[in-house]
FIVORO-164149 format. One record per residue: x, y, z of N, C-alpha, C, O in turn. Coordinates in steps of 0.02 Angstrom, whole numbers, plus 32768, in hexadecimal, padded with zeros to 4 digits. Example, Ala and Ser with C-alpha at 12.3 -4.5 7.8 and 13.67 -1.06 7.14 Angstrom:
2
n.x  n.y  n.z  ca.x  ca.y  ca.z  c.x  c.y  c.z  o.x  o.y  o.z
8294  7EE4  8186  8267  7F1F  8186  8294  7F5B  8186  82C8  7F5A  81A7
8282  7F90  8162  82AC  7FCB  8165  8285  8002  818A  829E  8039  8192
***
This chain:
231
n.x  n.y  n.z  ca.x  ca.y  ca.z  c.x  c.y  c.z  o.x  o.y  o.z
CADC  58EC  F034  CAA8  58DB  F062  CA7A  5905  F074  CA8D  593A  F08D
CA38  58FA  F06D  CA00  592F  F074  C9F9  593B  F0B7  C9F7  590D  F0DF
C9F5  5981  F0CB  C9EE  598E  F10F  C9AD  5991  F11A  C987  59B2  F0F7
C998  5968  F158  C956  5968  F16F  C94C  599F  F19F  C961  5995  F1D8
C92C  59DA  F190  C911  5A07  F1C2  C8DF  59F8  F1ED  C8B9  59CB  F1DD
C8D6  5A18  F229  C89A  5A11  F256  C85E  5A11  F23F  C833  59E7  F24A
C858  5A54  F211  C81D  5A5E  F1EE  C800  5A1C  F1BB  C7C5  5A0C  F1B9
C83D  59F5  F18E  C822  59CD  F163  C81D  5989  F194  C7F9  5958  F18A
C843  5991  F1C2  C833  5949  F1F9  C7EB  5944  F208  C7C6  5914  F1FE
C7E1  5976  F21F  C793  5993  F236  C762  5980  F201  C739  5954  F211
C760  599B  F1C4  C744  5986  F19C  C732  592C  F183  C6FC  5914  F175
C771  590C  F186  C773  58CD  F179  C743  58A4  F1B4  C71D  5874  F1AA
C752  58C5  F1F0  C71C  58A0  F21A  C6D9  58B1  F211  C6AF  5884  F217
C6C5  58F6  F201  C683  58F7  F1FA  C663  58CC  F1B3  C62C  58AF  F1B4
C684  58CD  F188  C686  58AC  F151  C67E  5855  F15C  C659  5835  F137
C69B  583E  F182  C696  57FA  F193  C656  57FC  F1C0  C626  57DC  F1AA
C651  580F  F1E6  C619  5812  F211  C5CD  5811  F1EC  C59E  57ED  F1FD
C5CE  583F  F1BA  C599  5850  F18C  C589  581B  F16D  C54E  580A  F168
C5BB  57F6  F154  C5B6  57A9  F124  C59F  5775  F14F  C572  574B  F145
C5D3  5782  F196  C5AF  573D  F1C0  C555  5748  F1D0  C52A  571C  F1D5
C550  578F  F1D6  C503  57A7  F1DD  C4D7  5789  F1BA  C4A2  576F  F1CB
C4F6  5790  F178  C4C4  5778  F129  C4BD  5735  F143  C485  5726  F157
C4ED  570A  F147  C4EF  56C1  F143  C4C1  56AC  F17C  C498  567E  F178
C4CD  56D3  F1B0  C494  56B7  F1E9  C448  56C0  F1D9  C417  569E  F1E8
C450  5708  F1AB  C40A  5711  F1A4  C3EE  56CD  F171  C3B6  56B5  F179
C41A  56B8  F143  C402  567A  F11A  C3F7  5642  F142  C3C6  561D  F13B
C423  563B  F16D  C41B  55F8  F194  C3E2  55E3  F1C6  C3C0  55B0  F1C9
C3E2  5624  F1F3  C3B4  5623  F226  C3AE  5657  F241  C3D4  5682  F22B
C376  5671  F284  C376  56A5  F294  C3A4  56C5  F2D7  C3A1  56FF  F2EB
C3C5  5697  F2EC  C3F3  5693  F31E  C416  56D5  F30C  C413  570A  F32B
C438  56C7  F2D4  C475  56F3  F2BC  C450  5738  F2B9  C46F  576C  F2C3
C40D  5738  F2AC  C3EB  5780  F29C  C3DC  579C  F2ED  C3E8  57D7  F2FA
C3CB  5780  F30E  C3CE  5792  F355  C40C  57B3  F36B  C415  57EE  F379
C43C  577B  F36D  C47D  57A7  F386  C48E  57E6  F361  C4AE  5812  F37E
C47C  57EA  F328  C496  5825  F306  C46F  5862  F31D  C48A  5899  F31C
C432  5859  F331  C40E  5897  F34D  C41D  58A1  F381  C417  58DC  F391
C439  5870  F3B9  C44C  5885  F3FB  C497  5895  F403  C4B4  589C  F439
C4B8  589A  F3BC  C511  5895  F3CB  C523  58D8  F3E9  C552  58E1  F410
C501  58FE  F3D8  C52D  594E  F3FE  C52E  5945  F444  C562  594F  F463
C4DE  592A  F46D  C4EB  58FD  F4A9  C517  58E6  F4C5  C530  58F5  F4FB
C527  58B2  F491  C556  585A  F497  C5A4  5889  F4AC  C5C8  587E  F4DE
C5AE  58B7  F47E  C5F2  58EB  F47B  C5FA  5913  F4C0  C631  5919  F4DB
C5BD  592E  F4DA  C5B7  595E  F50A  C5D4  5927  F541  C60A  592D  F55E
C5A9  58F4  F549  C5C2  58CA  F595  C5F5  5894  F58D  C603  5868  F5B7
C613  589E  F54C  C647  585B  F549  C66B  584D  F578  C66A  5816  F593
C695  5882  F58E  C6CC  5880  F5A8  C6BC  5872  F601  C6E9  585E  F625
C67C  587D  F619  C665  5866  F658  C64B  5823  F64B  C64B  57FE  F67D
C633  5809  F614  C60D  57CC  F615  C657  579A  F601  C656  575F  F611
C681  57AE  F5EA  C6D0  5790  F5E1  C6EA  578C  F62C  C6FF  5754  F63A
C6ED  57B9  F65A  C702  57C8  F68E  C6EB  5784  F6C2  C70E  5758  F6DB
C6B1  578E  F6C7  C691  5766  F6EE  C68B  571D  F6E1  C688  56F5  F70F
C68A  5706  F68D  C68D  56CE  F67D  C6C0  56B1  F688  C6BB  5674  F68D
C704  56CF  F691  C73D  56B3  F690  C74C  56A3  F6E1  C76D  5671  F6F0
C734  56CF  F712  C737  56B3  F749  C714  5684  F755  C726  5666  F788
C6DB  5668  F734  C6B7  562B  F752  C6D2  55FD  F71B  C6B0  55CA  F718
C6FB  55FE  F6F7  C713  55D6  F6B5  C6D3  55B5  F68C  C6C4  557A  F67F
C6B3  55F3  F67D  C686  55D8  F643  C690  55FF  F5F5  C6B8  562E  F5EC
C676  55EF  F5D6  C681  560B  F592  C64D  5647  F58E  C612  563E  F59C
C66A  568D  F577  C649  56BC  F578  C616  56D5  F54A  C5EE  5704  F552
C61D  56AD  F518  C5E9  5699  F4E5  C5B1  5675  F4FC  C57B  5680  F4E0
C5B3  5650  F526  C587  5630  F543  C554  5659  F574  C517  5656  F570
C57C  5683  F5A7  C55F  56AC  F5C1  C538  56DF  F591  C4FC  56E8  F59A
C554  56F8  F569  C532  5735  F528  C4FB  5712  F51A  C4C6  5731  F51C
C4F9  56D1  F509  C4B0  56B8  F4EC  C47D  56AE  F51C  C441  56B5  F512
C49D  569D  F555  C461  568F  F583  C449  56DB  F588  C40E  56DF  F576
C463  5718  F59A  C448  575A  F59E  C413  575E  F55D  C3D9  5775  F561
C433  5742  F51F  C3FD  575F  F4E4  C3BA  573B  F4E5  C384  5750  F4D0
C3CA  56F1  F509  C390  56D4  F513  C355  56F3  F533  C31E  5706  F51F
C378  56F1  F578  C35B  571B  F5C2  C335  5762  F5BD  C2FF  5771  F5D6
C365  5791  F592  C350  57D3  F59B  C34B  57F0  F55E  C326  5820  F552
C378  57CF  F52B  C377  57FF  F4E8  C3B4  5846  F4FC  C3B9  587A  F4DC
C3D3  5836  F52D  C3F9  586D  F54D  C3DE  58B7  F55C  C3F8  58EE  F559
C393  589D  F56F  C361  58DE  F58F  C37F  58D0  F5D8  C37B  589D  F5FA
C39A  5908  F5E7  C3A6  5921  F639  C371  5915  F665  C374  58F7  F69B
C336  5935  F643  C2FF  593F  F671  C2CA  5902  F667  C295  5904  F685
C2D5  58DC  F64A  C2AC  58A6  F64F  C282  5883  F675  C2A9  5867  F69B
C247  5870  F687  C22B  585B  F6BC  C1F1  581F  F68F  C1C7  582B  F664
C209  57D4  F6B6  C1D4  57B7  F692  C193  57AD  F6B9  C195  57BD  F6F5
C151  5792  F69E  C11F  5787  F6BB  C118  575A  F6FF  C0E9  5759  F727
C160  5730  F6FD  C16E  570D  F748  C193  5727  F77A  C19D  570A  F7B0
C1B0  576C  F768  C1CA  57A4  F79D  C20B  578F  F785  C22E  578C  F7B8
C22B  5781  F757  C279  5770  F750  C28F  57B9  F72C  C26D  57D9  F704
C2CB  57CA  F743  C2DE  5829  F735  C31D  5819  F719  C342  57E8  F723
C324  5854  F6EC  C371  5862  F6DB  C384  584C  F697  C35C  5832  F671
C3C3  5858  F689  C3E3  5830  F657  C3E4  57E5  F65E  C3E4  57C1  F62B
C3E6  57CA  F69D  C404  5778  F6A5  C3B0  5758  F6AD  C3A8  571B  F6B0
C37F  5781  F6AF  C32C  5770  F6CD  C338  5748  F710  C316  5715  F718
C368  575C  F747  C364  5743  F782  C328  5743  F7AB  C310  577B  F7B5
C30B  5713  F7C2  C2E0  570F  F7F2  C2EE  572B  F820  C32B  572F  F82A
C2BF  574E  F857  C2CC  577A  F898  C2E4  573B  F8C6  C313  5751  F8E8
C2DB  5706  F8D3  C309  56DE  F8F9  C338  56C4  F8EB  C35E  56B0  F916
C344  56BC  F8A4  C38E  56A8  F885  C3BC  56DC  F886  C3F8  56D4  F88E
C39F  5714  F87F  C3C4  5756  F87C  C3EB  5764  F8D0  C426  5771  F8D9
C3B7  575D  F903  C3D7  5759  F938  C41D  5724  F944  C458  572A  F954
C3F0  56EE  F931  C430  56B4  F949  C469  56C4  F925  C49C  56A9  F93C
C470  56E2  F8FE  C4BB  56ED  F8D7  C4D2  572E  F8DD  C4FB  574B  F8BA
C4A8  574C  F91E  C4CD  5798  F92D  C4BF  57D8  F907  C4D9  580D  F917
C48D  57CE  F8C9  C484  5804  F8A9  C43C  5825  F8C9  C403  5810  F8C7
C45A  5862  F8E8  C41F  589F  F8F4  C3FD  58BD  F8D0  C3C6  58D4  F8DD
C420  58C2  F893  C3EF  58F3  F866  C40C  58CB  F817  C442  58CA  F7F8
C3C0  58AB  F80C  C3D3  587C  F7D1  C3C3  58B0  F78A  C3C9  5899  F752
C3B1  58ED  F796  C3AD  5914  F761  C3F2  593E  F752  C3F7  5967  F724
C425  592E  F77F  C465  5946  F76A  C483  5910  F742  C47E  58D4  F751
C4A9  592D  F6FF  C4C5  58E7  F6D5  C4F8  58C1  F6F6  C4F5  5886  F705
C522  58E4  F6FF  C56A  58C9  F727  C55E  58AE  F756  C58A  5885  F764
C522  58AF  F78A  C520  588C  F7C0  C4FD  584D  F7AD  C512  5818  F7C4
C4B9  584F  F77B  C494  581A  F769  C4D1  57E2  F737  C4D3  57A5  F73A
C4F6  5807  F714  C51B  57E4  F6F0  C557  57A9  F71A  C569  5772  F705
C56B  57CC  F75A  C590  57B6  F78E  C580  5776  F7AC  C59D  5741  F7AE
C534  5792  F7CB  C524  5758  F7E5  C509  5725  F7C7  C50E  56EE  F7E2
C4E0  572B  F781  C4C3  56ED  F766  C4F7  56C5  F742  C4EE  568A  F731
C531  56E8  F735  C561  56BC  F72B  C58B  5686  F755  C5AF  565A  F73D
C580  5691  F791  C598  5683  F7D3  C56F  563E  F7CE  C584  5605  F7C7
C532  5654  F7D4  C4F3  5629  F7DE  C4EE  55F4  F7AC  C4DA  55BB  F7BC
C502  5607  F765  C505  55CA  F719  C537  55AF  F748  C521  557D  F765
C56E  55BE  F758  C5AC  5592  F76D  C58B  555D  F79A  C597  5521  F792
C55F  5576  F7C9  C55A  555A  F80C  C523  5510  F7E2  C51D  54D9  F7FD
C50D  551D  F7B4  C4D5  54F9  F797  C502  54B8  F765  C4E8  5482  F756
C53F  54CB  F754  C564  54BC  F736  C587  5484  F756  C594  544E  F73C
C592  5494  F789  C5BB  5468  F7C2  C58B  5423  F7F5  C59E  53F4  F819
C544  5442  F7DF  C521  5409  F7F4  C520  53BC  F7D3  C50A  5387  F7E8
C541  53CF  F798  C540  5386  F76A  C582  537B  F754  C59A  5389  F71D
C59F  535D  F78A  C5F7  5349  F77C  C5FF  5300  F74A  C62D  52F2  F723
C5BA  52D7  F75C  C5C9  529C  F72F  C5AE  52AD  F6F6  C5AC  5279  F6D6
C595  52DE  F6D2  C57B  52F4  F693  C5C0  52FE  F66D  C5EF  530B  F693
C5D2  52FB  F61F  C604  5310  F5F8  C5F9  5360  F5F1  C5C3  537A  F600
C62B  5382  F5DD  C618  53C5  F5DB  C5EC  53E1  F5B5  C5CF  5413  F5CB
C5DB  53C6  F572  C5A1  53DE  F543  C56F  53C8  F56F  C541  53F1  F56D
C562  5399  F597  C51B  5384  F5BA  C51C  53AC  F5EC  C4E3  53BB  F5FD
C54D  53CA  F613  C542  53EB  F645  C520  5437  F63D  C4ED  544D  F655
C54F  5455  F612  C533  5492  F605  C4E6  5492  F5E7  C4C4  54C5  F5F0
C4CC  545D  F5C5  C487  5451  F5AB  C457  5453  F5F2  C425  5475  F5FA
C46C  5432  F612  C44C  5414  F65A  C44F  5450  F682  C422  5459  F6AC
C47A  5478  F67D  C48C  54AE  F6A2  C453  54EE  F6A1  C430  5507  F6CE
C45B  54FB  F659  C41F  552D  F62C  C3DE  550C  F645  C3B3  5531  F65B
C3D5  54D3  F644  C381  54BB  F656  C37E  54C5  F69E  C348  54D1  F6B7
C3AD  54C1  F6BF  C39E  54C5  F700  C39F  5519  F721  C388  5529  F757
C3BA  553E  F6F7  C3B7  558D  F6EF  C368  55A0  F6DA  C34A  55D1  F6F0
C34E  5575  F6AE  C31A  559D  F69C  C2DB  5567  F6C4  C2AA  5583  F6DC
C2E2  5528  F6C7  C296  5506  F6DC  C2AB  54F2  F724  C286  54C7  F73C
C2E2  5508  F750  C2ED  54F6  F797  C310  54B2  F7A0  C303  547C  F787
C33A  54C2  F7C6  C364  546A  F7E5  C337  543C  F7FE  C342  5401  F7EF
C30E  5448  F81C  C2E4  540F  F835  C2C4  53EE  F7EE  C2C6  53B1  F7EE
C2B1  5403  F7C5  C285  53E2  F792  C2BC  53B6  F762  C2AB  5383  F745
C301  53D3  F75C  C33B  53B2  F741  C33D  5374  F76D  C33A  533E  F750
C340  5377  F7B7  C358  5344  F7E5  C316  5313  F7D3  C327  52D9  F7C5
C2CD  5320  F7D0  C29D  52F5  F7C3  C2A6  52C7  F785  C2A5  528A  F782
C2AE  52F4  F754  C2B6  52D3  F713  C2F8  52A7  F708  C2F7  5281  F6D8
C336  52A9  F733  C35A  527F  F73A  C348  523B  F74E  C354  5205  F733
C321  524C  F791  C305  5203  F7BF  C2D2  51E2  F78B  C2C8  51A5  F788
C2B7  520B  F768  C28B  51DC  F73E  C2B3  51B7  F705  C29F  5181  F6EF
C2F4  51DA  F6EB  C30D  51BB  F6B8  C343  516C  F6E4  C352  5134  F6CE
C34D  5189  F719  C372  5146  F73E  C332  5107  F740  C33D  50CC  F731
C2F6  511F  F755  C2BF  50F5  F752  C2B8  50C8  F710  C2B1  508B  F710
C2BA  50EA  F6E0  C2AA  50C9  F69C  C2ED  50B2  F67E  C2F1  509D  F644
C324  50B7  F6A8  C364  509A  F698  C37A  50C9  F64E  C390  50B7  F617
C36D  50FE  F664  C384  5135  F624  C3D2  5143  F641  C3F3  5121  F66A
C3E4  517F  F61F  C428  518E  F62D  C428  51DA  F651  C432  520D  F62F
C41C  51DB  F698  C408  5224  F6B6  C441  525D  F6B9  C43C  5295  F6D4
C471  5245  F69B  C4AC  527D  F6A2  C4B2  5296  F64B  C4DC  52BD  F634
C47B  5274  F627  C48B  529F  F5DC  C44C  52C3  F5CF  C415  52AF  F5E2
C456  52FB  F5AD  C42C  532B  F5A7  C3E1  5313  F57D  C3A6  531F  F58B
C3F9  52F5  F54F  C3C3  52D0  F528  C395  52A2  F54E  C359  529C  F541
C3BC  527B  F589  C384  5255  F5AE  C361  5283  F5D0  C323  5280  F5CE
C37F  52B0  F5F2  C353  52DD  F62F  C31E  530B  F5FA  C2E6  5319  F60E
C333  531D  F5BC  C2F8  5345  F59B  C2C2  5314  F58E  C288  5328  F595
C2CB  52E1  F57E  C296  52BE  F567  C26E  52A3  F5AD  C233  5294  F5A3
C288  5299  F5F4  C260  5283  F620  C24A  52C4  F64B  C22D  52C3  F681
C25F  5300  F626  C24C  533F  F642  C1F4  533E  F640  C1CD  5355  F669
C1E8  531F  F609  C1A1  5317  F5F3  C17F  52E9  F608  C14A  52DF  F5EA
C191  52B9  F649  C16C  52A2  F65F  C161  52AB  F6AA  C155  5281  F6D5
C16B  52FB  F6AD  C161  530D  F6FA  C10D  5337  F6EB  C10E  5374  F6ED
C0E3  5321  F6E1  C0A1  5337  F6D0  C065  5308  F6F8  C06C  52CB  F700
C03C  5322  F709  BFFD  52FF  F71E  BFF2  52BE  F6FB  BFED  528B  F71D
BFEE  52BB  F6BC  BFE5  5284  F693  C00B  524A  F698  C000  5215  F67B
C04C  525C  F6D0  C073  521A  F6DA  C06B  5208  F720  C09F  51FA  F73D
C030  5206  F743  C028  5204  F77B  C041  51B2  F78E  C056  51A2  F7C5
C039  5185  F757  C039  513A  F77A  C094  5134  F778  C0B1  510C  F79D
C0AE  5157  F755  C109  5154  F74C  C117  516F  F78E  C13B  5150  F7B6
C0FC  51A8  F79B  C118  51C4  F7DA  C0FE  51A2  F822  C10F  51B6  F85A
C0D8  5172  F815  C0C7  5149  F859  C0F1  511A  F857  C0FB  5103  F890
C10B  5105  F835  C13B  50C8  F832  C182  50EF  F83D  C1B3  50CB  F849
C189  5126  F83A  C1D5  5146  F846  C1D0  515E  F88C  C1FB  5147  F8B1
C1A2  518A  F8A9  C19F  51AC  F8DE  C154  519B  F90E  C11B  5195  F8F8
C168  5196  F94C  C140  5172  F974  C107  51A5  F97C  C0D2  5188  F988
C101  51E3  F978  C0D4  5212  F97D  C0AB  5208  F931  C06F  5215  F92A
C0CC  51F6  F908  C0A1  51EF  F8C1  C0A0  522E  F89A  C070  5238  F874
C0DC  5262  F8A0  C0E9  5299  F871  C11B  52B6  F884  C13A  52B2  F8B9
C123  52D2  F85A  C178  52E8  F84F  C190  5309  F893  C160  5321  F8B1
C1BE  530F  F8AC  C1D1  532A  F8EC  C1C9  537F  F8DB  C1B3  53A8  F903
C1E1  538D  F899  C1E2  53D1  F886  C1BC  53ED  F865  C1CA  541D  F841
C170  53CB  F86E  C139  53D2  F83B  C134  53BB  F7F9  C15E  539D  F7D7
C0E6  53D2  F7E6  C0EC  53C6  F792  C116  53FD  F77B  C125  5432  F797
C12A  53DF  F735  C143  540E  F708  C12A  5429  F6CD  C14E  541C  F69D
C0EF  5452  F6BF  C0D2  545C  F686  C0F0  547E  F651  C0D6  5480  F61A
C136  54A3  F661  C156  54CB  F634  C197  549A  F620  C1C8  54B9  F60B
C19B  5462  F624  C1D3  543C  F602  C1DD  5454  F5B7  C214  5468  F5A2
C1AA  5451  F596  C1B4  5470  F55A  C1DE  54B0  F549  C20D  54AF  F521
C1D0  54D3  F55E  C1F8  550C  F564  C22C  551D  F57F  C248  5552  F575
C245  54E1  F5B1  C293  54D9  F5CE  C2AC  54C0  F589  C2C8  54E7  F562
C2A2  5480  F57C  C2AE  546E  F538  C2CB  5499  F4F8  C302  5495  F4DD
C293  54C2  F4EA  C29C  54F4  F4B6  C2DC  552C  F4D4  C309  553F  F4AF
C2D7  5540  F513  C307  5575  F529  C352  5552  F522  C383  5577  F51C
C358  5518  F524  C3A8  54F5  F527  C3BE  54F4  F4E1  C3F8  54FF  F4D2
C38C  54E5  F4B0  C393  54E3  F474  C3B7  552B  F461  C3F3  5532  F458
C37C  5565  F45E  C382  55A6  F458  C3BF  55B5  F46E  C3E1  55C6  F43E
C3DE  55B7  F4A2  C417  55D5  F4CD  C450  55B0  F49D  C46E  55D1  F473
C45A  5574  F4A4  C483  5546  F46F  C48D  5569  F426  C4C3  5573  F40B
C450  557A  F40D  C44E  5587  F3D4  C46F  55DA  F3C9  C482  55F0  F393
C46E  55FA  F402  C491  5643  F404  C4D5  5636  F40E  C4FF  5657  F3F0
C4E5  560C  F432  C528  55F2  F43E  C54D  55ED  F408  C57C  5610  F3F7
C52E  55B2  F3E4  C548  5598  F3A7  C56B  55D8  F36D  C5A3  55D8  F353
C535  560A  F365  C535  5642  F34A  C574  566B  F351  C59F  567D  F329
C569  5677  F3A2  C5A5  56A4  F3B0  C5EE  5688  F3B2  C620  56AC  F3BA
C5F0  564C  F3AB  C635  561A  F3A6  C642  562B  F35A  C679  5642  F349
C613  5620  F32F  C615  5623  F2EB  C634  567B  F2D3  C663  5681  F2AC
C61B  56A5  F2E9  C62F  56E6  F2EC  C66F  5700  F2F8  C699  571A  F2D3
C66B  56EF  F34E  C6C2  56EC  F354  C6EA  56CC  F339  C722  56E4  F343
C6EB  569C  F317  C714  565D  F2F2  C723  56A5  F2B8  C758  56C4  F2BF
C6F6  56B8  F289  C703  56E0  F253  C732  5723  F274  C752  573D  F246
C73A  573E  F2A6  C74B  576D  F2BD  C790  575C  F2D3  C7BB  5788  F2CE
C79D  572C  F2E6  C7D4  570C  F2F5  C800  56FC  F2A9  C838  5714  F2A1
C7E9  56E0  F287  C802  56C5  F24C  C81E  5714  F225  C856  571A  F20C
C7EF  5748  F226  C80A  5773  F206  C83C  579B  F226  C869  57B5  F205
C838  57A4  F271  C87B  57C1  F28A  C8B5  579B  F29C  C8E5  57B5  F2B8
C8B3  575F  F28C  C8F9  572C  F296  C923  574F  F26D  C955  576C  F282
C90D  574D  F21E  C946  5751  F1EA  C960  57A1  F1EC  C98F  57B6  F1CB
C936  57C9  F21D  C951  5810  F217  C98E  5817  F249  C9BD  583F  F248
C97C  57E0  F27B  C9BF  57E4  F2AC  C9F5  57EB  F28D  CA21  580F  F2A5
C9FE  57C9  F250  CA51  57C5  F233  CA63  5810  F218  CA9E  5820  F21C
CA35  583C  F1FE  CA56  5881  F1EE  CA64  58AA  F217  CA7E  58DF  F205
***
C-alpha cells in the first residue's frame, strides 16, 4: 500500500483545485472570480463557517454573498454608502449590532444574522425559494419584496415562489400606475417605486451562480479526501 504523505496530499488538493479552476474557466466566469478571491476565502473560511453554523445557513452561501457584495474587499464602500465585506448600509448595520462594518469578523457575524432573519420572513416558501427571496431582500429591500408579493396575489400568481416574485418586481415602476391603483388605495406601492428591479434579479442569479460553483469545488475536495481516510 502506497503511503500518502502530507506533502503529497497537499499536492493532490492543489492539482484538483487547478483542474476545477480550468473547468470553471471553460464553463463560466463565476469559477474564475472565485479562484481570484480564493486566498481571502481561505482566510475567512473558519469565521464564516462559525457564524453560518450558528444561524443554520450553508457557509458556502454566505461566502457567495461576500464574493458578490465586495469581492472580499474589507474596505469596500458603495456609492449608496454600503460598507465592508458584507456591504451593510448604516441603518442595517445598526439594526444587527455592527458598530464597525469595516471590521471583517463583526461584519460577517452581523450580516449572517441579518440574512437568517430575512430567510425567516418567508416560512411559507420552500427552502430553495426562501434562499432566493432572502437574497433579493438583502439586495433590494424587504419592502419591495412585500409589494411584489402583493402584486403576485392580485394577479393570482404564486407569491411564495421566487420566479413569481422575480416577475412581479418588474411591475413596481411608474409605468404600472394603473395596476397600482387596483391594488393600493394610495395608487402607489407602499414602499415606493422600484427602478432597480433588474439589478436585484441579476444579483440573485449571480450569488446563486457563485454558490453553485462553491458547492462544485467543495465536492471535488470531499471526493479527494474521502479515499485518503482509509490510509
